[in-house]
C-alpha positions as CSV (number, residue, x, y, z in Angstrom):
1,P,-28.1,-97.5,129.6
2,L,-24.7,-97.0,128.1
3,V,-21.9,-99.2,129.5
4,L,-18.2,-98.0,129.3
5,S,-15.3,-100.0,130.5
6,Y,-12.9,-98.1,132.8
7,A,-10.1,-98.0,130.1
8,L,-12.6,-96.4,127.7
9,V,-13.6,-93.7,130.3
10,A,-9.8,-93.0,130.8
11,A,-9.5,-92.8,126.9
12,V,-12.4,-90.3,126.7
13,S,-11.1,-88.1,129.5
14,A,-7.6,-87.9,127.9
15,A,-9.1,-87.2,124.4
16,V,-11.3,-84.5,125.8
17,K,-8.5,-82.8,127.5
18,A,-6.3,-83.0,124.4
19,E,-9.0,-81.3,122.4
20,Q,-10.0,-78.6,124.8
21,S,-7.4,-76.1,123.7
22,E,-8.7,-76.1,120.0
23,H,-12.4,-77.1,120.9
24,R,-14.8,-74.3,119.9
25,P,-17.9,-74.1,122.0
26,G,-20.9,-75.6,120.5
27,F,-24.4,-76.6,121.1
28,S,-25.4,-79.7,123.3
29,I,-28.8,-81.0,122.2
30,D,-28.8,-84.8,122.5
31,A,-26.0,-85.7,125.0
32,E,-26.3,-89.5,124.3
33,H,-26.1,-89.1,120.7
34,E,-23.2,-86.7,121.0
35,L,-21.3,-89.1,123.2
36,A,-22.0,-92.0,120.9
37,K,-20.8,-90.0,117.9
38,F,-17.7,-88.9,119.8
39,L,-16.8,-92.6,120.5
40,V,-17.2,-93.6,116.9
41,D,-15.7,-90.6,115.1
42,K,-12.8,-89.8,117.5
43,L,-11.9,-93.0,119.2
44,K,-13.0,-95.4,116.5
45,V,-15.0,-97.5,119.2
46,E,-17.6,-100.0,118.1
47,I,-20.8,-99.7,120.1
48,T,-22.4,-102.9,120.5
49,P,-26.2,-103.4,121.2
50,F,-26.9,-105.6,124.2
51,R,-30.7,-106.3,123.8
52,A,-29.9,-109.8,124.8
53,V,-28.8,-108.7,128.1
54,V,-32.0,-107.8,129.8
55,S,-32.8,-108.0,133.6
56,R,-36.3,-108.6,135.0
57,T,-36.1,-104.9,136.3
58,M,-35.7,-103.9,132.7
59,I,-38.5,-105.8,131.5
60,S,-40.8,-104.5,134.2
61,R,-40.0,-101.0,133.3
62,A,-40.5,-101.6,129.6
63,K,-43.9,-102.8,130.2
64,R,-44.9,-99.7,132.1
65,P,-42.5,-96.9,131.1
66,P,-42.5,-93.7,133.5
67,A,-44.9,-91.1,132.3
68,Y,-42.9,-88.2,133.6
69,P,-39.2,-87.9,134.8
70,E,-39.3,-88.2,138.8
71,L,-38.6,-84.8,140.1
72,E,-36.7,-84.5,143.3
73,P,-37.7,-81.6,145.6
74,P,-34.9,-79.1,146.5
75,P,-33.0,-80.0,149.8
76,S,-34.6,-78.5,152.6
77,S,-32.9,-75.5,154.4
78,T,-32.8,-74.6,157.9
79,E,-35.3,-71.9,157.4
80,S,-37.9,-74.3,155.7
81,P,-37.2,-77.6,157.1
82,S,-40.5,-79.0,155.8
83,A,-41.0,-80.5,152.3
84,P,-42.5,-78.3,149.8
85,A,-46.3,-78.2,149.9
86,S,-48.7,-76.4,147.5
87,A,-52.3,-76.8,146.4
88,P,-53.2,-78.6,143.4
89,L,-52.5,-76.8,140.3
90,S,-55.6,-75.7,138.3
91,L,-55.9,-74.5,134.8
92,D,-56.7,-70.9,135.6
93,E,-53.4,-70.6,137.4
94,V,-51.4,-71.3,134.3
95,V,-50.9,-68.3,131.8
96,F,-50.3,-69.2,128.3
97,V,-48.2,-66.5,126.6
98,V,-48.1,-66.4,122.8
99,K,-45.4,-64.6,120.9
100,T,-46.7,-63.4,117.6
101,V,-46.1,-60.7,114.9
102,K,-48.7,-58.8,112.7
103,R,-48.0,-60.7,109.7
104,Y,-49.0,-64.0,111.1
105,H,-52.4,-62.6,112.7
106,D,-54.3,-64.2,109.6
107,T,-52.5,-67.4,109.3
108,R,-51.0,-68.9,112.4
109,I,-53.4,-67.3,114.9
110,P,-56.3,-69.1,113.5
111,V,-54.4,-72.3,113.5
112,L,-54.1,-72.1,117.3
113,K,-57.8,-71.1,117.7
114,R,-58.8,-74.3,115.8
115,T,-56.5,-76.5,117.8
116,W,-55.4,-76.2,121.4
117,L,-57.1,-72.7,122.1
118,M,-60.5,-74.1,120.8
119,D,-60.3,-77.6,122.6
120,W,-59.0,-76.1,125.8
121,A,-59.9,-72.5,126.2
122,A,-57.4,-71.6,128.9
123,P,-59.0,-69.0,131.0
124,V,-55.8,-66.8,130.6
125,V,-54.0,-66.7,127.2
126,V,-52.0,-63.5,126.6
127,M,-50.8,-62.7,122.9
128,Y,-48.0,-60.3,122.5
129,S,-47.5,-58.8,118.9
130,N,-45.6,-55.7,117.4
131,E,-48.5,-53.7,116.0
132,D,-48.7,-50.1,117.0
133,V,-52.1,-50.8,118.7
134,G,-53.8,-54.0,120.1
135,D,-55.6,-56.1,117.5
136,P,-59.0,-56.9,118.9
137,Q,-59.3,-59.6,116.3
138,V,-56.6,-61.8,117.8
139,P,-56.8,-60.3,120.5
140,T,-53.3,-59.0,121.2
141,V,-51.6,-57.0,124.0
142,W,-49.3,-54.4,122.9
143,K,-47.0,-52.3,125.2
144,G,-44.0,-51.3,123.0
145,I,-43.0,-54.8,122.2
146,T,-39.8,-55.0,120.2
147,N,-39.7,-57.1,117.1
148,T,-36.8,-58.3,115.0
149,E,-36.5,-60.7,112.1
150,M,-34.8,-63.3,114.1
151,G,-33.4,-64.0,117.7
152,H,-36.3,-62.0,119.4
153,C,-34.3,-61.4,122.6
154,G,-35.8,-57.7,122.9
155,K,-39.3,-59.2,122.3
156,L,-38.9,-61.6,125.3
157,R,-37.3,-58.8,127.5
158,D,-40.3,-56.7,126.9
159,I,-42.8,-59.6,127.6
160,L,-41.1,-60.5,130.8
161,R,-41.0,-57.1,132.1
162,H,-44.7,-56.7,131.3
163,L,-45.6,-60.0,132.9
164,H,-43.5,-59.2,136.0
165,S,-45.3,-55.8,136.4
166,S,-48.6,-57.7,136.4
167,L,-47.5,-59.6,139.4
168,V,-47.7,-56.5,141.5
169,V,-51.2,-56.6,143.1
170,S,-51.0,-52.9,144.4
171,G,-49.7,-49.4,143.6
172,R,-49.0,-47.6,140.3
173,E,-47.7,-50.7,138.5
174,A,-50.9,-52.7,139.5
175,E,-52.9,-49.8,137.9
176,E,-50.8,-49.9,134.7
177,A,-51.4,-53.7,134.5
178,R,-55.2,-53.1,134.6
179,E,-55.0,-50.4,132.0
180,A,-53.0,-52.8,129.8
181,G,-56.0,-55.4,129.9
182,L,-54.3,-58.1,132.1
183,P,-56.9,-59.9,134.0
184,S,-56.9,-59.9,137.8
185,S,-56.3,-63.6,137.8
186,L,-52.8,-63.1,136.2
187,R,-52.0,-60.6,138.9
188,T,-53.3,-62.7,141.9
189,F,-53.4,-66.2,141.2
190,A,-50.8,-67.2,138.3
191,R,-48.4,-69.9,139.3
192,F,-46.8,-70.8,135.9
193,F,-46.1,-68.9,132.8
194,V,-46.0,-71.1,129.5
195,I,-44.3,-69.0,126.9
196,V,-44.7,-70.3,123.2
197,D,-44.4,-69.2,119.6
198,D,-47.4,-68.7,117.4
199,D,-46.4,-71.9,115.5
200,T,-46.2,-73.9,118.6
201,L,-48.8,-76.6,119.2
202,V,-49.6,-77.6,122.8
203,S,-51.4,-80.4,124.5
204,V,-53.1,-78.3,127.6
205,P,-54.0,-81.1,129.6
206,R,-50.7,-82.8,129.3
207,M,-49.1,-79.5,130.0
208,L,-51.2,-79.0,133.1
209,D,-50.4,-82.3,134.2
210,L,-46.6,-82.0,133.8
211,L,-46.8,-78.6,135.8
212,R,-48.8,-80.4,138.6
213,N,-45.9,-82.9,138.9
214,V,-43.5,-80.1,139.0
215,S,-45.4,-78.1,141.5
216,A,-46.0,-81.1,143.7
217,A,-42.2,-81.7,143.8
218,V,-40.8,-78.1,143.9
219,G,-43.3,-76.3,145.7
220,D,-44.3,-72.7,145.0
221,D,-41.7,-71.0,147.0
222,H,-38.7,-72.3,144.9
223,P,-38.1,-70.8,141.4
224,V,-38.1,-73.2,138.7
225,A,-38.0,-73.3,134.8
226,V,-39.2,-76.3,132.7
227,G,-38.4,-76.8,129.0
228,E,-36.7,-79.0,126.5
229,R,-33.1,-78.4,127.8
230,Y,-30.3,-77.6,125.1
231,G,-26.8,-76.5,126.0
232,Y,-24.1,-74.3,124.6
233,G,-20.5,-73.4,125.3
234,F,-19.4,-76.9,126.4
235,P,-17.1,-78.2,127.7
236,R,-17.3,-75.9,130.6
237,S,-13.5,-75.4,130.8
238,Y,-13.4,-73.8,127.4
239,R,-11.1,-70.8,127.7
240,G,-12.0,-70.8,131.2
241,R,-15.7,-70.0,130.7
242,G,-18.6,-72.0,131.6
243,G,-21.2,-73.4,129.3
244,Y,-24.9,-73.2,130.1
245,N,-28.3,-74.9,129.5
246,Y,-31.3,-73.1,128.1
247,P,-34.9,-74.1,127.3
248,T,-35.3,-74.0,123.5
249,G,-38.0,-71.6,122.7
250,G,-40.1,-73.3,120.1
251,S,-41.0,-76.1,122.2
252,G,-42.3,-73.8,125.0
253,M,-40.5,-72.2,127.9
254,V,-42.1,-72.4,131.3
255,L,-41.4,-70.1,134.3
256,S,-42.9,-70.5,137.7
257,R,-44.1,-67.3,139.3
258,T,-41.2,-67.1,141.5
259,A,-38.8,-67.7,138.6
260,L,-40.4,-64.9,136.5
261,A,-39.9,-62.6,139.6
262,V,-36.2,-63.3,140.0
263,V,-35.2,-63.3,136.2
264,A,-37.5,-60.5,134.6
265,P,-35.9,-57.7,136.5
266,V,-32.3,-58.7,135.3
267,F,-33.1,-60.0,131.8
268,E,-31.0,-58.1,129.2
269,C,-29.8,-58.6,125.8
270,R,-26.0,-58.9,125.6
271,S,-24.3,-56.1,123.8
272,G,-27.7,-54.4,123.5
273,R,-28.6,-56.8,120.6
274,D,-32.4,-57.3,120.4
275,D,-32.0,-59.9,117.7
276,N,-29.9,-62.1,120.1
277,P,-31.5,-65.7,120.7
278,D,-34.2,-65.1,123.2
279,D,-34.1,-68.7,124.8
280,M,-30.3,-68.6,125.0
281,E,-30.3,-65.4,126.9
282,L,-33.1,-66.8,129.1
283,G,-30.6,-69.7,129.8
284,I,-27.9,-67.4,130.8
285,R,-30.1,-65.5,133.1
286,L,-31.4,-68.6,134.7
287,Q,-27.9,-69.8,135.4
288,Q,-27.0,-66.4,137.0
289,A,-30.0,-66.5,139.2
290,R,-29.4,-70.1,140.1
291,V,-32.9,-71.2,138.9
292,P,-33.0,-74.8,138.2
293,L,-34.0,-75.7,134.6
294,L,-35.8,-79.1,134.5
295,H,-35.7,-81.0,131.2
296,Y,-38.8,-82.8,129.8
297,P,-38.5,-84.8,126.6
298,G,-42.3,-84.5,125.6
299,L,-41.6,-80.9,124.6
300,H,-40.4,-80.9,121.0
301,Q,-38.6,-78.1,119.2
302,A,-39.5,-79.7,115.8
303,S,-42.5,-81.3,114.2
304,P,-43.3,-84.9,114.6
305,A,-41.7,-85.9,111.2
306,H,-38.3,-85.1,112.7
307,Y,-38.7,-87.8,115.4
308,T,-38.7,-91.6,115.1
309,P,-41.9,-93.3,116.5
310,R,-39.8,-94.9,119.1
311,V,-38.6,-91.5,120.6
312,L,-42.1,-90.1,120.4
313,S,-43.4,-93.1,122.3
314,R,-41.2,-92.6,125.4
315,F,-43.1,-89.8,127.1
316,P,-46.4,-88.1,126.7
317,K,-46.3,-85.5,124.0
318,V,-47.0,-82.1,125.3
319,S,-45.7,-79.7,122.3
320,F,-44.5,-79.7,118.8
321,H,-43.0,-76.6,116.9
322,S,-42.8,-75.6,113.2
323,C,-45.5,-77.7,111.9
324,H,-46.5,-75.2,109.5
325,F,-43.6,-76.2,107.0
326,G,-44.3,-79.3,105.1
327,S,-47.1,-80.6,107.3
328,D,-50.6,-79.6,108.2
329,P,-50.7,-78.4,111.8
330,V,-54.3,-79.2,112.3
331,S,-53.6,-82.9,111.5
332,V,-50.5,-82.8,113.7
333,Y,-52.4,-81.6,116.4
334,E,-55.4,-84.1,116.1
335,S,-52.9,-87.1,115.6
336,H,-50.4,-86.3,118.4
337,L,-51.7,-83.8,120.9
338,K,-55.5,-83.9,121.0
339,V,-56.8,-85.7,124.2
340,T,-60.3,-87.2,123.9
341,D,-63.1,-86.6,126.3
342,E,-62.9,-90.3,127.1
343,L,-59.5,-90.1,128.5
344,L,-60.3,-87.1,130.5
345,S,-63.5,-88.5,131.9
346,G,-61.5,-89.8,134.9
347,G,-59.5,-86.6,135.4
348,L,-55.9,-85.9,134.7
349,R,-54.6,-87.6,137.8
350,D,-52.8,-90.6,136.0
351,P,-50.4,-89.1,133.3
352,K,-49.7,-92.6,131.9
353,E,-53.1,-92.4,130.2
354,L,-52.0,-89.3,128.4
């Protein structure tokens, strides 16, 4: 916890208001760090650790830290007075979507097959690439997927539309989905879509357990997104415009079935730029559609080398990104994400074991 005196809160408020006219919108990645930096750099406040002030409650929590953030179900409405209820999530109800490009078919894709795709052969894995025809060696799905050197907004737009068309279980669009090679389980039973890069490493059982927690708390009828939440355009009052949160793409972006149905039809790239940042565009559309974005710290935008051991130990590690640069991705997976059969012998009911 961070304890501020009333006088300091007033000083912070005044300093923020004074800077708003000149403050340029920026990224918000680690709110606690950014607030601490503001206190030290702008207000010259000395932050004093208070490790000696420890209550019995804090000791109890330290001995058994929470495995996942507690997720509160959305408030019940008059139309649905009961709490959300859904069947336990199974692996074949989670679709793993991999964004790749032809030049990485022989380098990054084999790493995925040696790690999380080998250990946990998810029944539904869809790989989207940019080649003119599908690559049976990967295998990939192709349907006019747009590719750019950066940003990849157009690519995500095409993927979301293609996935959305697969949710239709009858009619012409369903026939197109069958012709595209999408399995019937995707059209009928998919409840979550996990969208990752081709250099993202994932712990499939931990991801499944995280989504089980989300499903149990939110229910299937309420759209929801899950990711490592970043922010942009804050403070919200900058030039009268509001900032927004977004799920950073490298760590994995998760959409429930209902969220995909809401967001995909309205997803566009601002100013027609296919090279806009795809994750930031998704954040804008989530906010416009009033789809809540749940933050989970166990999803990581960078490789383990960019985090302290203390940070990595706080929550079960679900994903890492960019592990091909300066590290061995297979070793990263084995050390941080691989779950042994012994741990799984009792099932995935207790996430604290993961």
